[in-house]
N, C-alpha and C positions, 0 to 999 in steps of 0.2 A: 631523349633529342635531340631533335630531326636532325636531318644527314643528308649531307646529298651529294646523289647519283647519277648517273651518265644519264638519266634523259632530261637532267638541267644542264640543257646545252648552248653554248651562245646563240646556240639563237633564238632562243628559248624567255634568256635574260639580256637587259643590255648595259649589266659588268661588259669592260673598258681598261685597260687599263691604259689611261693616258701619259703624258708629259710627268707627272708625280705621281699619279695613282689610276685612281676609278672618284667619281664624286656623281654623283645625284640629286633628284629630288626628293626631299623623305616624303613615304606614303607610296608614290607615282612609282619610278622606279630604284630610290631607296627605302628599301623594306629590307624585313630580318631577310626574310627566303635568301632573295640576291644575296648581301650580306652575307650565308652562312657560301654562297657559292664566291665568291670575293675569297673568302678566309678560305676557305677550303682548298681552292687552288693554291696559297700563300702558303698554309699548309703541307701540301703536296711537293713543289718546292724546297721547301725546308727538308723535308724528310729524305729527299733524293737528293738535293744540290749541295745541304750545309748537312751543319752535324746535328741533330734532333736534341742529345743529350745538353748542349746550352740552351738550350728554351729559347722563348719569347717576348719582349717586353709589350703591354700596347697601352696603351695613354688614349686621354679624347678631352677636348676642347667645351667650351661650353652653348656649344650647339645642343638645340632637342635630344633630347631622346640621345646622345651621347654618350654615357655613363650606360647605359641599357644595352644602345649597338658595341661598345668594347664587350663589357660582359657576356655578351654573343661571342665576338669572333673571339675571347675565353676560351668558352664553353669547346669553340670546337676543335683548335688545338690541341686540347686536354683531351678533349677524346682521340682525339690523336695519339694522341703517347707524350706529347712534344708539349713542357713544366712551359709554366706561364709566370712574370712578374706585374701584375696588372694595375697595373698608377690609383694608389687611395685617394686621387681627387685632379678636378679639370689643373691641366699639368699641360704649357707652350709644346711645342711640336723640335727646338729643337732642344731644351731638356730631357722628352723623350727620346731624340738621338740621345743626347749626351750619355744617358743611362747606357744605351744598346752597347757602343761604344764599355764603358768605362765597366759594363757589367762583363763583356764576354760575348753577351748573346748575340742569335745565329741570326736575329732580323732584329726589328720593330714591327709595330703595325698602329698610324697614328689617325685618328677617327675622328677628320675636320675635312671641309670644306674649307682651308682657310677664309679667303677673304672673299668666295660668295655670299648672294643673298641671304640670307636668314634663310629659308625654302631646302635650301639644300644644303647636303652634309656628305660627307666621304669618308676613303681612306685611301692611307700613305702611307707606302712600305719601303721603310728604312732599313740598310745594311748591314752588314757586322763593322764593318768601321764609324757604326757611325754617319750616316752619310742616304744621300737619295741612293738609292737603287741605281746599279748600271744600266745603261739600258737593252742587252744582251739578259738581266739577271730579270725584268719589266718583261721583254718579251718574254722570258723563261717561264711566266707566273701564268703571265697569260691564256699563256699552250695549256695550260692545267687549269685553264675554266673547263664546266661537266664533265673534268673527270670525277672517281669514285672517290672516295676517303674509307679510307679501312680502318673500324674502328682499335681501337691498339686493347692489350687484355687485360693491359691496366689502365683505368685513366691515369692522366699527370694530375698534378697538385696545379693549383692557382694562389700566387702567395700576392697581398694585396702588402705593393710599399709603395710608400713620398720618394718617389725623385726629384722633386725641389731643392733639397740641400748638396747638393753636392755639385750643382752645375750651379747655383747661385751661389753658391762660392768659389768656381772656378772661374766666372763673364766678372766675377770683382772682383779676382786676380791676373785679371788679364792689363787692368785700367788703371791708370794712377790715379785713385779712391781721392788719396789726403790732396793731391794736384789740385782735383778740381770744386772739392773745397775748399782750399784753402785760393779759390778765384772770384769765389764772392756771385759767381752769375749766379742765376736764377731759369729754373726751367720748369715747365709744359709737359707736361706725361695725359698721352693721349691713347689708351691701351682699349679704346671704340671694344669697351665688350665685353673684350677677349682675353683667351685663353693668359696676357698674360700682364690679366688686372693686379696691380699690390705688387708686383716680383721691382719694380727702378720705384718706384713709392719707397719699398722699405729698406732701397740697400740704401738712397738719398740718406731717409731719415739716418740710417745707422752713422750715418756720416756728417750725416748735418746738411746737410749739401740745401741749398734753399728750390722749393718747390708746388709747383700745385697740382693733382690728378683728376681728369677727368673724363667720365665716361669707364668708372674708377671698377662696376657693379657689374658684377656679370648679370648678362639679362639675350636670351637664347633669339628674341624679334631685330639686336639693336635697333632699339625704335630711333627712328628716324633718317639710318646709315644703312649704308654696305660695308660691313669692315673691311676695305683699301684704302690705303694712306697716301689719295692719290685728294688732288685739289678739290673733288665736285664732293668730298665726303668728310673736311677737316679743316669745313668751316668757323664750327667750334673751339677746335684749337686754334683759329688764326684770333678770334675773339678772347678767346681766356691768356693766348701770348700780352694781345696788348692791351688790355683790363691789364693784367697783372703783372706787368711791367716787366715781362723776361729775358733773357734775350737768348733764346733757343726753343723749340717746338720739339718734343718727342715722342712720336705716335711708330705704336705700333699695333699688323691686323692678324683679324680672328684666332689665329695660335701664331703669332709673337713668332713667325720668322719671316719675318720683311719689316722696314721700317719705310717710314715718310719721315718727311719734318717743316720745322717754323721756322723760318729768319724771323728778330726782333721788328721790324718789322709787322708784322701779319704776313710773310709773300710764303708759298709754296717751295722748299727744295728738294727738287724729287730725283729721285732714283741717285741717274745719271750725276747731277753733283755731287749727290751722295758717298758716290762711287768711288768719285776724281780727288774731291778729299782727305778719303778715307787714305789711298791710293800714294795722297804724294806725301802723306805724312809719314807714310811707313819706307817709302825712299829718302826723302831730306832728313827724319829728324830721329828715323829710329834706325831708318840701316838697317835695315832686315832684307837678308837677302829673296830671291824665291821669280819666279814668271810669272802673267799674270793676265787670265784670261777674262775674254765678255761675250757675250752672247751676242748674236745676228743683231741682233735689233737696238743696240746699247750705244748711247752715245763714242762719237770718235776722242772726244777729248781725252780719253781713255789712250786712244794711239800716238797722241802729242805726247802726250806726257815720258808712254813706256818709252820714246825713238829721244826724249829729250834724256833720259837719263841711264840709258843703253839697258830698257830694259828686254827680252820678248815678251808681244803677243802672241794667245793663241784668241780665237774667232772660231764657235762652234755656235751649233745650232740651241736652238728658244728652249731652254728648261734645264734649274740648276742643272740636270745630272749627267748631262751635259763637261759643265765643272766640274762637276763631283768625278768624274770618271777623270780628267787632264789633274785633280788632286792626287787621285790614288798612282798616277807611273810617274810624276815626277816631283819634283819644289817649284812648286807654287805659293805666293808670298796669297796674292785675293783672285776673287774672281768673282761676276756681279752679270746683274742682266735689268731690262728695262722695270720689270715690274715694282722692285724696291728689293729683291732678295743680292744679299752680296753677305761672302765667309772666305772665310782668313785660316787656312790650314794651318799653320799654325796653333786655330782653336780647336774647331773640326770640319772639317770638308764636308760641311752642310751650312746655308743660309741660316741666320737666325738677327734677328730683327733687335730686341734685347740687349746682345750686346754688344751690334753698330750703334745701338739709341748711346751705349756709356763712354765705345771711340767715341765718336761726334763732343761728344763734351769731354773727353781726353785731351783731342783736340784744341777746341774753345781753349781750353785751358794752360796749351801747348804753345799755343800761338797768339796768348791773350789777345783775342779776337773773338768778332761775333757772329753768329752760324753767315751771316749776312755781308761780314766783311770778310771771313771765310771765303763761299760764294764770288764776289767780285774781284779779291784775288786771283784766281781759278782764271776768270773772265781777261783782266790784263793779261795774264799771262801768258794762255794758252786761246782768245781766240774768245766770241763772244760765245758761246755756240748754248741754241733752245733747244727743244723737245712738244711732244703733244701726242697726239694717239687722238683716234675717238672708234667706237669699236661698233658696227651696221650688224643689226638680229637682223638677215634679212633671209628669202628663203635659198636652200640647200645647190638648185638651180641658178637662179641667182649668185651665187656666189662661187659654182665654180665658171660661170658662165666670165667671170671676172677677171679669176686664174684664168682659163685660159688663152683671154685677149690681150693679159700684160703677158701673158713668154711667147703670144707669138709675136709683139715686136711694139714699139708708142715711144714717138719717134720727140712728143713734148708731156708739161704736165703742167698746167697751167706757164704757158710759154716760155719756160726753161727748157732752153737744149736737154733732151739723156747722150748724157755722154760714153757713158755702162753702163748696163746691168750685171748682178751680179745674185744669184738662186741658189746657195748655202742652206736660205731654212723659210718660202715662197717666193718673194720680186722687190729686188732694188734695186731705183730705176738713182741715180746719180744725176743728179741734173746740171748745167752749169748757169747760172744766178748771178746774172748783169750786176744787182747790189750787193756784193763780192766784191766784185771789185774795186769800190769805196770805201769798203772798211779794214780796216791793217787784219791783217790776221785772221785773219772770217772762216768760220767756220765751212765746210765740206756743207751743200745742199744734197738730204737723201730722202726721197719715199720708198718703204716698205708693200709693199702686198700680203697678208697670211694670213690665206681660209685657216679657221678650226678645223680638224679634226673628227674632233667631237658633239658637235655644236654648230647648229646655221650662224656663222658668225662668222665674219671676215673684217682679219681685221690692222685698219693703216695706220705706220708709225709716218711722223715724218721728225727731220733732221732741217735747225737753219741756222743760216746768221741774226735771222730778227724776228722779233715771233710773228709778226707781219706775213715773214715770206714764211716762217711754217701755218697759221694761218691758209693762207694761197694755197699748199701744196696738199693738208687734208680737204681744204674744195677741193678742187680738181680731183681729187683720187674716187672722193664720197661723188662725186661725176661721174668719175672711168668705173668707176663698182654698179653706179643705177642705172649706164647706158643713158643720163639726160646731159648728154648734148657730149660723148665722149671724151677721149684726149686732149689734150689742149697745149 
C-alpha cells in the first residue's frame, strides 16, 4: 500500500480542513493520493491524541467513488495499527456519528461532500462523542498534514459493519410515530439521490404513515440538482406536494445531515423557520430544559423565542463544530445553523436531517397543524421574518477587497442607515429599515458579508421584515461586492 511521507507536504497538495473537514473536486484535487494525506493526518491524530485501540468508524455516501475512497482511508488507518469498522453500504453522516458514539470509537471518517455538486467529494471527521470535531481538534489534525505515518508491527483488522439498524431504531424512538400515524397527514420525501434514500420511507411504511418518495434512488450525478435542500433544488418536491395533496414535503441533503421543507401549498420553509418551529415545540409542549445556540448567520427570530421563554441564547461562528463545542460544555437543548444543520443534544451533538424531518412531522401531529399553519403561527407571534442568501463566485482579489472595504466602514445599504456592525464571523450590518416602523413586531434588518476561506466565494446573507426588503439588501450587497456603485 502506498503511504504518506514527509515529502507530501501541505504545500504540495490542497488538503485543508475547513469548518467541517476537507472537500475537493474529484480527480482534480480529491484524489486517492491526497485522500491518503488526509487519512494519514487523522491516523496520526488518533495515535497521539486519542486511544487508537478503540478504533475508527468509516462510512460513505452516494458520490462517485465514495466506497473506494472509504476503503482506501480504512487501509491507511489499518496500516498504522488502528482497527476499523467500515460501513457495509451507503450511510448517512448522522448514522456514522451515532455509531462512533455508541461503539466507543476514537473517531469517525465520513466520505462525503454533503450538499456540494456531483463533481465534489470530501472527508468529514467525527469525534468520539458523535459529533463534529471541535475547532481545536480540526486544527490538530491539520497540523499532522504531511507528517510521516509509521507502519504498525501488524496491520489492524478492517471489519464490515451495517451502521443503519441501531441508528434507525434510535431516531424512531425519539419521536411519537403513533401520533404521526394517527394525524392522517401525508408527507412527500425528497432524498435528493443521497444517503438518506429509503430511510424515512421505511419508517413511514412500518407505521402506515401516508407518504410518497422522490429522488429515492442512489445516483452519483444527482441529475438536474445539487443535493442541497434549498429552493433552487426543491422544485420537484414542491410539485409533488401539490400534485399528491401532501401536508408537508421533507428533504434531506446528500449525506442527510441537513433538512429542507415545503408546506402544503408548495412554499419553501427555510431552515430558519424549521429551527424556530422545533425550538418552540421543544420549549412549549415538551418543556425540555436547556440553552439554545445559533450561528452568526441564522435568524434572530430564535432570539425572540428565547427571550419570551427565558432561555439563554448563545451566538457562535459559522459551522456546526462551534455548536457542538457548546453542547459538550453544558446543557444545550438545540442548536442550529443557516444551512439546514440542526441538532439536539438529547439525541447527538450533531446535525441530523432525518431526525429533524421526523420531528417536524411530530410537531404537526401534536399541534394538529399543517406545516404552513405552523409557519403562520410563528410569524404572528414573533413578527414577520424573511431571509435569503446569494453566493458570489468571484476571484479572491475581488472577494478580499470587498471584505476590506466592509471592515473600513459603510454608512448605508439600499438606502438604509447602518446602526451597528458585528464581526463574529464575517461583517454583519444592522440597518434601520423605514418599512419596519409600519409593521407590528417587525424583524430587525441585517446584511452579512462572509468570505469563504477555501474557495473564491463571497456569501451574502440578509434578513428583514419583508421579502422585498431582503431583495433590496441582497442587491445592494452584490453591488457593493462587485464595486458597481458601492454602498448605497
